[in-house]
N, C-alpha and C positions, 0 to 999 in steps of 0.2 A: 384660741380666742374665737368667739363667734362674731358674725357681722355686726351684731348689736353693739359691740364695743368700739366700732370704728365710726367716725363721722363721715358723711358723704363727701365726695370729691368736689361738689358744688359749693361747699362752705368757703367763704372768703378767708384768706390767710391774713389775720388781723395784725400780724407783726411785720407786714410788708406794705409799703405805700403804693400808690398807683404806678410808680416807676420801678417797683420791685426792690426798693431799698428797705433795709431793716429800720423799724421804728418802734418806739414804745407806744403801746396801745393807750388811747385816751379814755380813761375810765371816769372822767369828771362828771359825766351826765348819768352814770349808773347809781342806783340807790345802794346805800350801805346796808348789807344784810349779814345775818349770821352764817358763817361758813366753817366747815371742818374738813380736814383731810387726814387719812391714815395711810402710812407707807410701811413697807417691811423689807427686810433683808436677812440673809443667813450668813453666818461665819462658820466655816467648816475647818476642822483642825485634827491633828492626831490625838488619840486618846490620852497620851501622856501630857500633852499641852493642856487639854481640857481639864484633866485631873489637877494639874498644877494651879490653874486659874481658880478652880472650885475650892482648892485648899488654901488659896491666898498665898501661894508660894511662887510669886513672880518677882524678879529683881526690881522692876520699876514701881511696884506698889499695887494699889487696888485697881485692877484692870477694869472691872465692870462699873465702878463708881466714876472713874475718869472718863470712860466711853459714854456713859449716860450724860454727864455734864457737857462733854464735847458736842454731843448731838443737840442738846438744848441750845448751847451757844451758837452752833452752826445755823440752826433754824432762824435765829435772830439776825444772822448776817447774810441771808440768802440774796438779798438785792445787791449786795456788794460782790457776790460771787458769780451770779448768773446774769449775763447781759439781758436787758429789757425787762427784768422782774421789777415789780413795784415794791418799794419799801412799805411794809405793812405793820400796823400795831398788833402784835400778837398778844392774845389774851391768855392763852395756855399752850404750853409745849410739854408733852409727856413722852418720855423715852423709856420703854420697858425692854429689858434684856433678859431673856429667859433661857436657862440652860436646857440643852437638848442632847442627852447622852446618845441618842440614836444617830445623830449626825457623824461623829460627835462634834459639838460646838454650841452655837448660840443663835436663837431667833431674836431679831431686833424689830421692834415696832415703835413707830413715832406717830403721835396724834397731835395735830396743831389746830387751834381754834382762833377765830377772829370775828370781828364785825367790821366789814370793809366792802369796798367796791369790786374787789377781785379775790380770787380764791387762794388757798394756801397749800395746793398740791406740791409746789416746788419746795416750800419750807419743810414739809413732811419728808419728801424724798431727800433733801439735803441733810436733814437730821439723821436719817438712818445711814446714809452714806458716810458721813463724818463719824458717827458712832462706830460703824464697822471699821473704818480706817484707823480710828484710835485704838480699838481693840487689837487690831493687827500690830500697830506701833508698840503698844504696851507688852505684847507677847512675842514679838519677832526675835527676841534674844533666845527664846525657847524653840522657835520653829519659823523658818522662812517660807514654808509652803502653805501657810494658812490661806484659805480661799474665801473670797467675798462673793456671794451668789444671790440670785433671785431678787434683785432690787426692783420693787414694783409698787405702784399705787394700789392700795387695797380698797379704798373707798373715798368718796368726796360727797359732801352735801352742800346745798345752797348754790346760788348763782343762776344765771340765765340758762346755762347748759343742763341744769338739773342735777339729780343725784346719780352717782356711779358706784357700783359695787362689783368688785372682781368676782368672777364666777369660778 
């Protein structure tokens, strides 16, 4: 990562009050603007597990459809899972799970959109995490050593801090 991806140390920590106590940020004075965030994760597994999922031969059923739905549902619950996150009206949540035979495994990407006073980075990250965990849960009967990797924010647009794109 380059220095451009880090905020300077002089930035106030908005989730702490003047006494250092955790607080929810007051966004009531901020304008409602269009915001979007995309996050990604990888799920690595044995070739045999990957082949079974691709063939639809998993005891628990449709692994990818279940993981995709779980990711969408998780994005909608982010404020209930992450302390100090604001509940947001989500206008779109898209979870895409792409087979990657080179891993072998799957690339997961979630994009979340809203028009609100604060961003949706946590919702996108929550979506990919829960989609990856669900993929693991659905396939763990075949393999316990599945690895969830590289969870990261890919991009975000809108808001006071401006746009961010992972390099």
